[in-house]
Steps between C-alpha positions, in 0.01 A plus 500: 500500500295725728325191635832352609603819676165522676530136604853561630371785714222283638752224576721742693203626701396144585856410597501792740160396635616141548804624689289724723239230564763240585680702768460314826281228351563142406528419132193281545284787625190526276562869425859430394387208284233715328749776426750246368239337278395837357864575420538156338206570270655827381844345457351219293311751285817706453693191390221402259501846344879497463487157335237624254716798405809284455318241288343748258 
């Protein structure tokens, strides 16, 4: 359970970072894309962990 909470905190930090990075930039800006991809990785990991807990 602690892993999920830690992951949630990381996701929130990356969401904030993505928001900050994207201000005044196009969605296709390389920095915005990198931040978005990093967030996607964490969101996918979070979903995988939730699925594992549900299916136990």
